N, C-alpha and C positions, 0 to 999 in steps of 0.2 A: 765437295760429295761427290760418289758416283750417283747418277739418277739409282741406284739400288743398290745395295751393298752385294759385292759377289759371294753369292752361295745364301742369303739373306743374314741373316740374322748372327750365324755362326760365328762369321767373318770379323764382327764387333768387336767380340770379346776375344781376338784372338784364338781363339778355341779348333783343336787341329780339325783341314778338311778332311773329315771323313765321315763315312757312314756309323762309324763305333761308338761314337758318343751316347754313352747309356741316356741323355735325354733329345738323342737329334731329332724326333719328331716337331716335339716341341719347339724345338729353336729353330728346325725350319718353317716354320710356319707364325711364329710368336711375334714378326715383327711386320707390322702390317704392311703392303705394297701403296705407302700413303709417302708423300715427298713433301710434306709440310714439318718445318722447325719442330713445332709441338707435338705433331705426332710421332717424328722421330726419337724427340726425348722420353714421351712417353711409352715408348715400347723399349728403350734401352734399360728404364727402370725395371720392367719388368724381366727383362734378360739380364740384368745382374741379377736377379734373382733366383731365375731358373738355372744360372750356372752355378751358384750356391750350392743350389741343391745338389745338380748334378755333382759337383766335385764332393759331395758331401756322401755320394754312394761308394761302397767299397772299390779300390782305384783296380785291383785285379779283376774286376768282372765287366769291367767298362767295355770291352771289346768282346766279348762272347755275344753269339744271337740267340737266344734261345724261342722256340716257337711258344706261342702264347697259349692259353690255357684256352679251350674252347668253351667253358663253363667255370664258374665259381664252386658248381655244386658236383656231390658226388656222382658218378654213373651208375645208378642201382633203379634199373627201369622196374623194380617190383615196389618202388615208394613213391616213385615220381618219376616223370619225365620231363623234369625242369632242365636237367645237361642237354637233353636231345633238342629239347625247343630253344637252348639258348646257343647250340652248335648250329641249328639249321637258318634261325634268324637272325644271330647278333644280339647280344645281351641288351642292349635297349628296344631293339626291335620287337623282343621277348615280352620286355613288360607292357609295350602296347597293345599285343593281344594278352594279357592279363587282364585286360579290365575289355575286354569285348565282349558280347556274347556269343555262345555255339555257334549259332547263324552267320554272327558277323566273321568270326574265325574262321570257317571253312568257306565261305565265300572268298576272304583273301586270299587261303591257303590256294584255290582253286585257279586265280589270277598268278599265284605265285608259279604254280606247276607249269604254268603256259609260259612263263619269262625262263623257267629251269631249261626246258623241251627246245633247246637251240635247233636243233635240225627240223623241230616240227614235225616227227614221225609219231607222233601220240605216244611214244614210251620216255621215259626215265632213265637215261643208262647210268653205270657206275662211273664214266667219264664226267658228266653232266650234272650227277649231283656231287660231286668231290669238286669241281669248279665252283658249283655253286657256295659251298661251305666255305670253301677257303675267300671266294670271292667274297663272305657277309664278314669273316673276321678283319679281312683286310678294307673292311670298311671306311674306318674310321680314317684311316690316311687317305682314301681317296677322296672323303669328303672336305680333308683339307687343302690339297689340292687344288679341287672345283673353286673351294672358295678365293683363292687367289688366282684361277683363271685367266681373268679379264686383264689382269696386269701384265700379262706377259703375252695375252693372245691381242697383239693392237692391232689387227685389220679383221679380225672379228673372222675369223674361216673357221673354228673350232680348231685348230690345230697350232701349233710354236715351231718356228722354225729357230734354227739355232742362231742364227740374225736375230732374232726378235727376244729371245733371251739374253744375249750377249749386251745388245745394247741398251735393252734394260736394265741388266746387271753392272754393266760396265761402261755405259755408254757416256758417259762425261770425262771419263778419261781417255778413252780409245784413240783420238787423235791428237792429242799430247804425250802417247805412248808411256802412262803412270809418269810422267815427269812431277807433277803436284804430289806423289805419295811418297812419304818418309821411307816405309820398307818395300819400294819399287818392283824389285825383285820377287818378293813372295805376291803380288798382285800377280805379275806374269804369269808366277807357276800356277796362283788359280785359275786364271784363263786357261791356261792351256789343260789341265788337269780336268777343270769345266769341260772344256771341247772334248776330251778324250772319252769322258764319261757318257755325254751327249750322246756321242757317235755310237758307243756301244748298245745303248737304249734304243737306239733308232735302227730298227731291228730291221726295214727295207734300204736303209741308208740314202735316204731320199732328200736327207737336212732338216727335217721337217716332223717332229713328234707328235703324234697323238696320245691322246689322256693316257691311256695306260703306258704309253713307252714313254710320257715327262714322269709319270707316278714312277716309273721306273727308274727315271736319273734323278729323282730326288730321295727315292729310298729304294737302292738299289740290293740290300739286304734281305727285300721282301723277293726276291725273282733269281729266280734258278740259273738266267741266261746272263745273270751280272754279278755272278760269281768271282770270278776273273776279276772284277773291278773293285771288290771290297778287299779281297787279298791283295792287290797290287797296294792299292792306295792305304790298307794298313803297313803293310812293309815299308812305303815310302815314309810314313808318317814317325816310325819308330828307328831305322836304318839310318843311324848318323854317319855312319861312315862313308855310306853309300856304294857298299859291294855287293848290294844286293839280297842280300842277309841279314838277320837279326842273330846278334849274338848275346850271351848272358845279362852284361853289363846294360848293354840297349834294352832289352827286355824289361830290367829291372828298372833302368831309367823311366821309362816311359810311366812306369805305377808310381816312384817313390824316389825323392830327393832329402837326403839327408841334411838335418841340419847340424851346424857347428857344435862337436860333442852329444849330439844324439845317438843314443843304441838304436840299431836297426829293428823295429819291430817283429814280431814272430813270426805274424802274417806274410813277412818281404822274406823271411826263412823259407817260411814254405813255399814261396813261389819260385824260389833258387831251386829246390826239391823237384818242383814239380815241371820248369824249365829242363832239369835233365833226365830227371825219370819218367817225365809222361809228355812234354811236349818235343823233345828234341828226340824223334823215335828213332833216328839212325846211326845216333849219338856219336855225332861230329862238333859238336860242340857250339851248330848255329840252327837257326829253323829258318827254313827255305820254302818258297812258295808254298809248295805239299801240308806242308805242316801246320804253316801259319792256316791255313785253311783248314786242317781239322782242329785248332785250337779256336777260332773264331766264328767258324759257322760248322759246328760238333751235330753230325748226323744222330738224328734224331728219330722217335716214330713220329709218322706224318699222322696227327691225330684226325684230320678232316677226312684221312683215306678210311681209316680204322671207323669211323662215322658214317662214311656212306654205306660202306658195307653193310655193318650192322642194320641202318634203315631199311635198305633192301631186303637183307636177309630176314629182317619181324614184317615186312609187309608185303612181300612178294610173292601171293600165294599161289600161283601159277608156277613158281619154282622157273622160270625161264631166264633168271639175273638180270631182270630188270623191271621196274614198274610202271602203272599207269596212273593215270591222274584218278581212277575209278579206285585203284589200290591204296592210293593214298589217302584221298576222302574216307575211303572205309576204317582208317585207322588215323584221322587228324587228331586226334587228340596227344598221339607221339612226335607228331610236327609240331603241333603249336597249341596254345594254350588258352585260356577263356576266362571267366567269372566261374563256372562251372565247375573246371577242372581243378582251379585254383581251391573252391569250396571243396572239392572232392580228395585235396591232398590236405586241408587244413583238418577236415575230418579225421583222415587218417594217421596226422603228426599227435593231434591229440588221443586218439586211440593208444598208440605205441606208448606215450606218456604214461598212459593210467594202468 
């Protein structure tokens, strides 16, 4: 076995090396970075479960990246600010604030405002608030990256070089050119692909990844500058004849393989129509890189951008299109909850039910 299976747990099941798998985040981090046989066996058991769940997802949805909702609640400020709370804090952190007194909530909010004000000019701009909201929504990914950071950061300099990642992931076989692996060419391809993705994530091209860059390496679909990698890997996964394009049979074959004597399900027929009527925009019978990008990375409303604009509009009393800590704290219950705001919302709900 290599020191760490290439690309993490996803390799062990032969799952495609790409970011389009519907349970990609779970699979990427579900194998603990430990090297004992017992830990490996335990991890494999959980991985088989995850894979079973993943394959239960409708195949035609597995490659499309949709932006996650900022909140499970309706955005209706007339009845509740719960949507705003979860958008601003993240769903889990919002629950924590709901247990605090109003004074504690305001104190913590004041500290958060200082963190959002990255240029320390005393104002929160739209850009700073937008970045904060996007960051909070991506926090679960960053927490998982941080959890296993030390397994790759061997010299503990708070960065991960390509050599550190390569040696940890492929180290055992590197000196032997994968000669002991049954599918040697696949491992070589994985190494080449990982290196290409790492170099793209490494924005300053110094061969060393910061936490942000390493997160982009593991989760490229979350970063705009990694979109070309997502598209390229998708094409490589599906394009079986190596012509750099995806034809109809390759498109369907990625989703469905018919058993002997089995009639094609209705959803497959629907996907055939989608290929010709929707996906193949230039009607040449193939999906090129641009068309694949429109398919797997559909342009959607930027909910974080809209929420940042909404919060500024509601709290910007002097209408200078930026907000101060004073303006935020004057409207603190729009940004964060507390025991008191929850009590008030409960009363409103009970009144509405009467």
